[in-house]
PDB file of the backbone (N, CA, C, O) and the ligand in Angstrom, with CONECT records:
HET     ZN  A 101       1
ATOM      1  N   MET A   1     -10.625 -15.259  23.458  1.00  0.00           N
ATOM      2  CA  MET A   1     -10.397 -14.590  22.222  1.00  0.00           C
ATOM      3  C   MET A   1     -10.954 -15.326  21.054  1.00  0.00           C
ATOM      4  O   MET A   1     -11.648 -14.751  20.216  1.00  0.00           O
ATOM      5  N   LYS A   2     -10.652 -16.620  20.986  1.00  0.00           N
ATOM      6  CA  LYS A   2     -11.071 -17.456  19.853  1.00  0.00           C
ATOM      7  C   LYS A   2     -12.591 -17.586  19.795  1.00  0.00           C
ATOM      8  O   LYS A   2     -13.206 -17.531  18.730  1.00  0.00           O
ATOM      9  N   ARG A   3     -13.170 -17.762  20.984  1.00  0.00           N
ATOM     10  CA  ARG A   3     -14.644 -17.911  21.002  1.00  0.00           C
ATOM     11  C   ARG A   3     -15.402 -16.608  20.556  1.00  0.00           C
ATOM     12  O   ARG A   3     -16.509 -16.633  20.019  1.00  0.00           O
ATOM     13  N   LEU A   4     -14.737 -15.542  20.815  1.00  0.00           N
ATOM     14  CA  LEU A   4     -15.320 -14.265  20.366  1.00  0.00           C
ATOM     15  C   LEU A   4     -15.093 -14.049  18.886  1.00  0.00           C
ATOM     16  O   LEU A   4     -15.568 -13.054  18.340  1.00  0.00           O
ATOM     17  N   GLY A   5     -14.432 -14.884  18.262  1.00  0.00           N
ATOM     18  CA  GLY A   5     -14.201 -14.810  16.775  1.00  0.00           C
ATOM     19  C   GLY A   5     -12.965 -13.883  16.503  1.00  0.00           C
ATOM     20  O   GLY A   5     -12.772 -13.410  15.383  1.00  0.00           O
ATOM     21  N   LEU A   6     -12.191 -13.658  17.495  1.00  0.00           N
ATOM     22  CA  LEU A   6     -11.020 -12.820  17.301  1.00  0.00           C
ATOM     23  C   LEU A   6      -9.783 -13.745  17.081  1.00  0.00           C
ATOM     24  O   LEU A   6      -9.732 -14.870  17.578  1.00  0.00           O
ATOM     25  N   THR A   7      -8.853 -13.249  16.362  1.00  0.00           N
ATOM     26  CA  THR A   7      -7.685 -14.072  16.116  1.00  0.00           C
ATOM     27  C   THR A   7      -6.798 -14.182  17.349  1.00  0.00           C
ATOM     28  O   THR A   7      -6.847 -13.314  18.220  1.00  0.00           O
ATOM     29  N   GLU A   8      -6.001 -15.218  17.435  1.00  0.00           N
ATOM     30  CA  GLU A   8      -5.155 -15.409  18.614  1.00  0.00           C
ATOM     31  C   GLU A   8      -3.948 -14.485  18.626  1.00  0.00           C
ATOM     32  O   GLU A   8      -3.480 -14.078  19.690  1.00  0.00           O
ATOM     33  N   THR A   9      -3.480 -14.179  17.529  1.00  0.00           N
ATOM     34  CA  THR A   9      -2.289 -13.331  17.443  1.00  0.00           C
ATOM     35  C   THR A   9      -2.652 -12.062  16.737  1.00  0.00           C
ATOM     36  O   THR A   9      -3.764 -11.872  16.245  1.00  0.00           O
ATOM     37  N   ALA A  10      -1.669 -11.206  16.709  1.00  0.00           N
ATOM     38  CA  ALA A  10      -1.855  -9.862  15.989  1.00  0.00           C
ATOM     39  C   ALA A  10      -1.432  -9.992  14.557  1.00  0.00           C
ATOM     40  O   ALA A  10      -1.290  -8.985  13.864  1.00  0.00           O
ATOM     41  N   SER A  11      -1.225 -11.209  14.088  1.00  0.00           N
ATOM     42  CA  SER A  11      -0.860 -11.368  12.724  1.00  0.00           C
ATOM     43  C   SER A  11      -2.026 -11.095  11.787  1.00  0.00           C
ATOM     44  O   SER A  11      -3.192 -11.218  12.161  1.00  0.00           O
ATOM     45  N   CYS A  12      -1.678 -10.718  10.554  1.00  0.00           N
ATOM     46  CA  CYS A  12      -2.750 -10.362   9.620  1.00  0.00           C
ATOM     47  C   CYS A  12      -3.273 -11.609   8.813  1.00  0.00           C
ATOM     48  O   CYS A  12      -2.549 -12.577   8.578  1.00  0.00           O
ATOM     49  N   GLN A  13      -4.530 -11.516   8.423  1.00  0.00           N
ATOM     50  CA  GLN A  13      -5.028 -12.571   7.586  1.00  0.00           C
ATOM     51  C   GLN A  13      -4.323 -12.814   6.247  1.00  0.00           C
ATOM     52  O   GLN A  13      -4.419 -13.889   5.656  1.00  0.00           O
ATOM     53  N   CYS A  14      -3.624 -11.795   5.798  1.00  0.00           N
ATOM     54  CA  CYS A  14      -2.934 -11.945   4.497  1.00  0.00           C
ATOM     55  C   CYS A  14      -1.626 -12.751   4.701  1.00  0.00           C
ATOM     56  O   CYS A  14      -0.978 -13.122   3.722  1.00  0.00           O
ATOM     57  N   GLY A  15      -1.241 -13.018   5.946  1.00  0.00           N
ATOM     58  CA  GLY A  15       0.000 -13.791   6.227  1.00  0.00           C
ATOM     59  C   GLY A  15       1.077 -12.936   6.801  1.00  0.00           C
ATOM     60  O   GLY A  15       2.125 -13.458   7.181  1.00  0.00           O
ATOM     61  N   ALA A  16       0.880 -11.655   6.886  1.00  0.00           N
ATOM     62  CA  ALA A  16       1.942 -10.747   7.422  1.00  0.00           C
ATOM     63  C   ALA A  16       2.042 -11.014   8.951  1.00  0.00           C
ATOM     64  O   ALA A  16       1.051 -11.371   9.589  1.00  0.00           O
ATOM     65  N   GLU A  17       3.233 -10.837   9.509  1.00  0.00           N
ATOM     66  CA  GLU A  17       3.421 -11.103  10.896  1.00  0.00           C
ATOM     67  C   GLU A  17       2.642 -10.133  11.831  1.00  0.00           C
ATOM     68  O   GLU A  17       2.089 -10.539  12.853  1.00  0.00           O
ATOM     69  N   GLU A  18       2.627  -8.945  11.468  1.00  0.00           N
ATOM     70  CA  GLU A  18       1.943  -7.950  12.307  1.00  0.00           C
ATOM     71  C   GLU A  18       0.888  -7.153  11.620  1.00  0.00           C
ATOM     72  O   GLU A  18       1.135  -6.589  10.554  1.00  0.00           O
ATOM     73  N   GLN A  19      -0.250  -7.088  12.180  1.00  0.00           N
ATOM     74  CA  GLN A  19      -1.286  -6.241  11.596  1.00  0.00           C
ATOM     75  C   GLN A  19      -1.297  -4.882  12.236  1.00  0.00           C
ATOM     76  O   GLN A  19      -2.105  -4.565  13.109  1.00  0.00           O
ATOM     77  N   THR A  20      -0.340  -4.076  11.749  1.00  0.00           N
ATOM     78  CA  THR A  20      -0.196  -2.698  12.254  1.00  0.00           C
ATOM     79  C   THR A  20      -0.960  -1.720  11.357  1.00  0.00           C
ATOM     80  O   THR A  20      -1.281  -2.033  10.210  1.00  0.00           O
ATOM     81  N   PRO A  21      -1.248  -0.516  11.905  1.00  0.00           N
ATOM     82  CA  PRO A  21      -1.878   0.445  11.032  1.00  0.00           C
ATOM     83  C   PRO A  21      -1.110   0.673   9.754  1.00  0.00           C
ATOM     84  O   PRO A  21      -1.706   0.820   8.687  1.00  0.00           O
ATOM     85  N   PHE A  22       0.229   0.705   9.850  1.00  0.00           N
ATOM     86  CA  PHE A  22       1.029   0.951   8.663  1.00  0.00           C
ATOM     87  C   PHE A  22       0.809  -0.215   7.658  1.00  0.00           C
ATOM     88  O   PHE A  22       0.635   0.014   6.461  1.00  0.00           O
ATOM     89  N   HIS A  23       0.821  -1.433   8.161  1.00  0.00           N
ATOM     90  CA  HIS A  23       0.553  -2.585   7.241  1.00  0.00           C
ATOM     91  C   HIS A  23      -0.762  -2.473   6.570  1.00  0.00           C
ATOM     92  O   HIS A  23      -0.850  -2.592   5.348  1.00  0.00           O
ATOM     93  N   ILE A  24      -1.794  -2.245   7.332  1.00  0.00           N
ATOM     94  CA  ILE A  24      -3.190  -2.091   6.744  1.00  0.00           C
ATOM     95  C   ILE A  24      -3.233  -1.059   5.667  1.00  0.00           C
ATOM     96  O   ILE A  24      -3.779  -1.290   4.589  1.00  0.00           O
ATOM     97  N   MET A  25      -2.659   0.081   5.951  1.00  0.00           N
ATOM     98  CA  MET A  25      -2.780   1.216   5.049  1.00  0.00           C
ATOM     99  C   MET A  25      -1.853   1.054   3.861  1.00  0.00           C
ATOM    100  O   MET A  25      -2.223   1.449   2.755  1.00  0.00           O
ATOM    101  N   GLN A  26      -0.653   0.485   4.037  1.00  0.00           N
ATOM    102  CA  GLN A  26       0.343   0.479   2.996  1.00  0.00           C
ATOM    103  C   GLN A  26       0.691  -0.809   2.339  1.00  0.00           C
ATOM    104  O   GLN A  26       0.995  -0.836   1.146  1.00  0.00           O
ATOM    105  N   ASN A  27       0.653  -1.950   3.129  1.00  0.00           N
ATOM    106  CA  ASN A  27       1.137  -3.182   2.559  1.00  0.00           C
ATOM    107  C   ASN A  27       0.166  -4.337   2.369  1.00  0.00           C
ATOM    108  O   ASN A  27       0.376  -5.225   1.543  1.00  0.00           O
ATOM    109  N   CYS A  28      -0.913  -4.299   3.162  1.00  0.00           N
ATOM    110  CA  CYS A  28      -1.749  -5.546   3.196  1.00  0.00           C
ATOM    111  C   CYS A  28      -2.255  -5.984   1.839  1.00  0.00           C
ATOM    112  O   CYS A  28      -2.904  -5.210   1.135  1.00  0.00           O
ATOM    113  N   LEU A  29      -1.971  -7.191   1.475  1.00  0.00           N
ATOM    114  CA  LEU A  29      -2.381  -7.701   0.149  1.00  0.00           C
ATOM    115  C   LEU A  29      -3.942  -7.866   0.085  1.00  0.00           C
ATOM    116  O   LEU A  29      -4.553  -7.675  -0.967  1.00  0.00           O
ATOM    117  N   ASN A  30      -4.535  -8.213   1.209  1.00  0.00           N
ATOM    118  CA  ASN A  30      -5.985  -8.382   1.236  1.00  0.00           C
ATOM    119  C   ASN A  30      -6.686  -7.055   1.017  1.00  0.00           C
ATOM    120  O   ASN A  30      -7.845  -7.037   0.602  1.00  0.00           O
ATOM    121  N   LEU A  31      -6.037  -5.981   1.275  1.00  0.00           N
ATOM    122  CA  LEU A  31      -6.688  -4.696   1.135  1.00  0.00           C
ATOM    123  C   LEU A  31      -6.212  -3.931  -0.108  1.00  0.00           C
ATOM    124  O   LEU A  31      -6.473  -2.738  -0.258  1.00  0.00           O
ATOM    125  N   GLU A  32      -5.545  -4.612  -0.949  1.00  0.00           N
ATOM    126  CA  GLU A  32      -4.985  -3.961  -2.169  1.00  0.00           C
ATOM    127  C   GLU A  32      -6.096  -3.265  -2.958  1.00  0.00           C
ATOM    128  O   GLU A  32      -5.913  -2.132  -3.403  1.00  0.00           O
ATOM    129  N   GLU A  33      -7.174  -3.883  -3.127  1.00  0.00           N
ATOM    130  CA  GLU A  33      -8.331  -3.429  -3.932  1.00  0.00           C
ATOM    131  C   GLU A  33      -8.914  -2.106  -3.297  1.00  0.00           C
ATOM    132  O   GLU A  33      -9.107  -1.093  -3.970  1.00  0.00           O
ATOM    133  N   ALA A  34      -9.164  -2.192  -2.026  1.00  0.00           N
ATOM    134  CA  ALA A  34      -9.715  -1.003  -1.334  1.00  0.00           C
ATOM    135  C   ALA A  34      -8.659   0.143  -1.401  1.00  0.00           C
ATOM    136  O   ALA A  34      -9.037   1.306  -1.543  1.00  0.00           O
ATOM    137  N   ARG A  35      -7.447  -0.151  -1.308  1.00  0.00           N
ATOM    138  CA  ARG A  35      -6.354   0.808  -1.259  1.00  0.00           C
ATOM    139  C   ARG A  35      -6.355   1.486  -2.645  1.00  0.00           C
ATOM    140  O   ARG A  35      -6.283   2.712  -2.726  1.00  0.00           O
ATOM    141  N   GLN A  36      -6.433   0.721  -3.703  1.00  0.00           N
ATOM    142  CA  GLN A  36      -6.470   1.292  -5.051  1.00  0.00           C
ATOM    143  C   GLN A  36      -7.678   2.191  -5.299  1.00  0.00           C
ATOM    144  O   GLN A  36      -7.622   3.188  -6.019  1.00  0.00           O
ATOM    145  N   THR A  37      -8.766   1.782  -4.662  1.00  0.00           N
ATOM    146  CA  THR A  37     -10.016   2.571  -4.830  1.00  0.00           C
ATOM    147  C   THR A  37      -9.879   3.987  -4.206  1.00  0.00           C
ATOM    148  O   THR A  37     -10.252   4.999  -4.800  1.00  0.00           O
ATOM    149  N   TYR A  38      -9.324   3.993  -2.977  1.00  0.00           N
ATOM    150  CA  TYR A  38      -9.281   5.277  -2.217  1.00  0.00           C
ATOM    151  C   TYR A  38      -7.973   6.078  -2.518  1.00  0.00           C
ATOM    152  O   TYR A  38      -7.954   7.307  -2.456  1.00  0.00           O
ATOM    153  N   TRP A  39      -6.890   5.333  -2.844  1.00  0.00           N
ATOM    154  CA  TRP A  39      -5.656   6.038  -3.135  1.00  0.00           C
ATOM    155  C   TRP A  39      -5.070   5.499  -4.476  1.00  0.00           C
ATOM    156  O   TRP A  39      -4.097   4.745  -4.501  1.00  0.00           O
ATOM    157  N   PRO A  40      -5.698   5.917  -5.545  1.00  0.00           N
ATOM    158  CA  PRO A  40      -5.221   5.432  -6.889  1.00  0.00           C
ATOM    159  C   PRO A  40      -3.792   5.909  -7.188  1.00  0.00           C
ATOM    160  O   PRO A  40      -3.137   5.335  -8.058  1.00  0.00           O
ATOM    161  N   THR A  41      -3.294   6.931  -6.499  1.00  0.00           N
ATOM    162  CA  THR A  41      -1.899   7.315  -6.661  1.00  0.00           C
ATOM    163  C   THR A  41      -1.176   6.984  -5.336  1.00  0.00           C
ATOM    164  O   THR A  41      -1.804   6.907  -4.279  1.00  0.00           O
ATOM    165  N   GLU A  42       0.037   6.807  -5.409  1.00  0.00           N
ATOM    166  CA  GLU A  42       0.893   6.526  -4.259  1.00  0.00           C
ATOM    167  C   GLU A  42       0.767   7.652  -3.231  1.00  0.00           C
ATOM    168  O   GLU A  42       1.019   8.819  -3.532  1.00  0.00           O
ATOM    169  N   THR A  43       0.366   7.274  -1.997  1.00  0.00           N
ATOM    170  CA  THR A  43       0.194   8.307  -0.924  1.00  0.00           C
ATOM    171  C   THR A  43       0.978   7.807   0.249  1.00  0.00           C
ATOM    172  O   THR A  43       0.882   6.635   0.615  1.00  0.00           O
ATOM    173  N   SER A  44       1.744   8.667   0.837  1.00  0.00           N
ATOM    174  CA  SER A  44       2.605   8.216   1.964  1.00  0.00           C
ATOM    175  C   SER A  44       1.699   8.024   3.251  1.00  0.00           C
ATOM    176  O   SER A  44       0.611   8.580   3.400  1.00  0.00           O
ATOM    177  N   PHE A  45       2.249   7.226   4.094  1.00  0.00           N
ATOM    178  CA  PHE A  45       1.543   6.871   5.325  1.00  0.00           C
ATOM    179  C   PHE A  45       1.351   8.131   6.141  1.00  0.00           C
ATOM    180  O   PHE A  45       0.340   8.272   6.828  1.00  0.00           O
ATOM    181  N   LYS A  46       2.302   9.049   6.080  1.00  0.00           N
ATOM    182  CA  LYS A  46       2.217  10.297   6.789  1.00  0.00           C
ATOM    183  C   LYS A  46       1.033  11.194   6.259  1.00  0.00           C
ATOM    184  O   LYS A  46       0.269  11.801   7.009  1.00  0.00           O
ATOM    185  N   ASP A  47       0.970  11.210   4.936  1.00  0.00           N
ATOM    186  CA  ASP A  47      -0.157  11.986   4.373  1.00  0.00           C
ATOM    187  C   ASP A  47      -1.521  11.430   4.739  1.00  0.00           C
ATOM    188  O   ASP A  47      -2.489  12.165   4.937  1.00  0.00           O
ATOM    189  N   LYS A  48      -1.567  10.076   4.822  1.00  0.00           N
ATOM    190  CA  LYS A  48      -2.862   9.436   5.141  1.00  0.00           C
ATOM    191  C   LYS A  48      -3.272   9.775   6.555  1.00  0.00           C
ATOM    192  O   LYS A  48      -4.469   9.823   6.839  1.00  0.00           O
ATOM    193  N   LEU A  49      -2.369  10.005   7.423  1.00  0.00           N
ATOM    194  CA  LEU A  49      -2.716  10.285   8.840  1.00  0.00           C
ATOM    195  C   LEU A  49      -2.686  11.757   9.128  1.00  0.00           C
ATOM    196  O   LEU A  49      -3.494  12.233   9.926  1.00  0.00           O
ATOM    197  N   TRP A  50      -1.782  12.511   8.511  1.00  0.00           N
ATOM    198  CA  TRP A  50      -1.659  13.894   8.925  1.00  0.00           C
ATOM    199  C   TRP A  50      -1.623  14.785   7.640  1.00  0.00           C
ATOM    200  O   TRP A  50      -0.965  15.825   7.605  1.00  0.00           O
ATOM    201  N   GLY A  51      -2.307  14.361   6.662  1.00  0.00           N
ATOM    202  CA  GLY A  51      -2.306  15.126   5.381  1.00  0.00           C
ATOM    203  C   GLY A  51      -3.456  16.130   5.384  1.00  0.00           C
ATOM    204  O   GLY A  51      -3.943  16.537   6.439  1.00  0.00           O
ATOM    205  N   SER A  52      -3.876  16.517   4.193  1.00  0.00           N
ATOM    206  CA  SER A  52      -4.964  17.487   4.003  1.00  0.00           C
ATOM    207  C   SER A  52      -6.285  16.901   4.377  1.00  0.00           C
ATOM    208  O   SER A  52      -6.415  15.693   4.574  1.00  0.00           O
ATOM    209  N   LYS A  53      -7.244  17.738   4.473  1.00  0.00           N
ATOM    210  CA  LYS A  53      -8.616  17.280   4.800  1.00  0.00           C
ATOM    211  C   LYS A  53      -9.073  16.185   3.838  1.00  0.00           C
ATOM    212  O   LYS A  53      -9.711  15.212   4.241  1.00  0.00           O
ATOM    213  N   GLU A  54      -8.736  16.363   2.561  1.00  0.00           N
ATOM    214  CA  GLU A  54      -9.085  15.374   1.529  1.00  0.00           C
ATOM    215  C   GLU A  54      -8.372  14.019   1.769  1.00  0.00           C
ATOM    216  O   GLU A  54      -8.959  12.959   1.553  1.00  0.00           O
ATOM    217  N   ASP A  55      -7.142  14.070   2.204  1.00  0.00           N
ATOM    218  CA  ASP A  55      -6.395  12.843   2.501  1.00  0.00           C
ATOM    219  C   ASP A  55      -7.078  12.160   3.695  1.00  0.00           C
ATOM    220  O   ASP A  55      -7.269  10.944   3.682  1.00  0.00           O
ATOM    221  N   LEU A  56      -7.415  12.868   4.640  1.00  0.00           N
ATOM    222  CA  LEU A  56      -8.012  12.296   5.870  1.00  0.00           C
ATOM    223  C   LEU A  56      -9.412  11.710   5.558  1.00  0.00           C
ATOM    224  O   LEU A  56      -9.805  10.692   6.128  1.00  0.00           O
ATOM    225  N   ARG A  57     -10.132  12.352   4.669  1.00  0.00           N
ATOM    226  CA  ARG A  57     -11.447  11.876   4.248  1.00  0.00           C
ATOM    227  C   ARG A  57     -11.228  10.487   3.628  1.00  0.00           C
ATOM    228  O   ARG A  57     -11.964   9.556   3.956  1.00  0.00           O
ATOM    229  N   ARG A  58     -10.293  10.335   2.791  1.00  0.00           N
ATOM    230  CA  ARG A  58      -9.965   9.048   2.132  1.00  0.00           C
ATOM    231  C   ARG A  58      -9.628   7.985   3.128  1.00  0.00           C
ATOM    232  O   ARG A  58     -10.079   6.845   3.019  1.00  0.00           O
ATOM    233  N   THR A  59      -8.808   8.369   4.135  1.00  0.00           N
ATOM    234  CA  THR A  59      -8.370   7.501   5.147  1.00  0.00           C
ATOM    235  C   THR A  59      -9.584   6.955   5.923  1.00  0.00           C
ATOM    236  O   THR A  59      -9.640   5.762   6.223  1.00  0.00           O
ATOM    237  N   VAL A  60     -10.503   7.782   6.229  1.00  0.00           N
ATOM    238  CA  VAL A  60     -11.752   7.372   6.935  1.00  0.00           C
ATOM    239  C   VAL A  60     -12.543   6.399   6.104  1.00  0.00           C
ATOM    240  O   VAL A  60     -13.016   5.393   6.633  1.00  0.00           O
ATOM    241  N   GLN A  61     -12.709   6.662   4.803  1.00  0.00           N
ATOM    242  CA  GLN A  61     -13.418   5.849   3.936  1.00  0.00           C
ATOM    243  C   GLN A  61     -12.770   4.476   3.707  1.00  0.00           C
ATOM    244  O   GLN A  61     -13.435   3.447   3.593  1.00  0.00           O
ATOM    245  N   PHE A  62     -11.466   4.525   3.649  1.00  0.00           N
ATOM    246  CA  PHE A  62     -10.679   3.277   3.522  1.00  0.00           C
ATOM    247  C   PHE A  62     -10.856   2.414   4.740  1.00  0.00           C
ATOM    248  O   PHE A  62     -11.053   1.203   4.643  1.00  0.00           O
ATOM    249  N   ALA A  63     -10.780   3.074   5.933  1.00  0.00           N
ATOM    250  CA  ALA A  63     -10.920   2.352   7.166  1.00  0.00           C
ATOM    251  C   ALA A  63     -12.292   1.700   7.233  1.00  0.00           C
ATOM    252  O   ALA A  63     -12.394   0.560   7.686  1.00  0.00           O
ATOM    253  N   ALA A  64     -13.338   2.367   6.806  1.00  0.00           N
ATOM    254  CA  ALA A  64     -14.683   1.835   6.871  1.00  0.00           C
ATOM    255  C   ALA A  64     -14.770   0.689   5.893  1.00  0.00           C
ATOM    256  O   ALA A  64     -15.352  -0.344   6.223  1.00  0.00           O
ATOM    257  N   ALA A  65     -14.204   0.828   4.676  1.00  0.00           N
ATOM    258  CA  ALA A  65     -14.256  -0.215   3.659  1.00  0.00           C
ATOM    259  C   ALA A  65     -13.460  -1.466   4.108  1.00  0.00           C
ATOM    260  O   ALA A  65     -13.902  -2.604   3.947  1.00  0.00           O
ATOM    261  N   SER A  66     -12.360  -1.221   4.634  1.00  0.00           N
ATOM    262  CA  SER A  66     -11.434  -2.347   4.993  1.00  0.00           C
ATOM    263  C   SER A  66     -12.006  -3.176   6.119  1.00  0.00           C
ATOM    264  O   SER A  66     -11.736  -4.373   6.212  1.00  0.00           O
ATOM    265  N   ARG A  67     -12.776  -2.565   6.955  1.00  0.00           N
ATOM    266  CA  ARG A  67     -13.429  -3.366   8.012  1.00  0.00           C
ATOM    267  C   ARG A  67     -14.371  -4.423   7.430  1.00  0.00           C
ATOM    268  O   ARG A  67     -14.627  -5.466   8.031  1.00  0.00           O
ATOM    269  N   LEU A  68     -14.845  -4.123   6.300  1.00  0.00           N
ATOM    270  CA  LEU A  68     -15.762  -5.176   5.663  1.00  0.00           C
ATOM    271  C   LEU A  68     -14.986  -6.360   5.184  1.00  0.00           C
ATOM    272  O   LEU A  68     -15.519  -7.469   5.172  1.00  0.00           O
ATOM    273  N   HIS A  69     -13.717  -6.176   4.778  1.00  0.00           N
ATOM    274  CA  HIS A  69     -12.859  -7.227   4.230  1.00  0.00           C
ATOM    275  C   HIS A  69     -12.154  -7.979   5.383  1.00  0.00           C
ATOM    276  O   HIS A  69     -11.970  -9.193   5.300  1.00  0.00           O
ATOM    277  N   VAL A  70     -11.778  -7.294   6.407  1.00  0.00           N
ATOM    278  CA  VAL A  70     -10.883  -7.888   7.462  1.00  0.00           C
ATOM    279  C   VAL A  70     -11.698  -8.866   8.361  1.00  0.00           C
ATOM    280  O   VAL A  70     -11.146  -9.458   9.289  1.00  0.00           O
TER     281      VAL A  70
HETATM  282 ZN    ZN A 101      -2.337  -7.968   5.815  1.00  0.00          ZN2+
END
């Protein structure tokens, strides 16, 4: 894992214990900027995954952007 450049644990680079989808989308400090860009208003985790077509479009864009930071 380490040789492949992957982290040893599932903890997040921001220091959180678990890098879960919920954490990435709602809590991760490292992704705060990207989150503000795609969701300037508070959006629930549920809406991000099962919301309108517009919500889902933002989720896809956020996922693409966050991969650059993670
Ligand atoms: Zn994090």
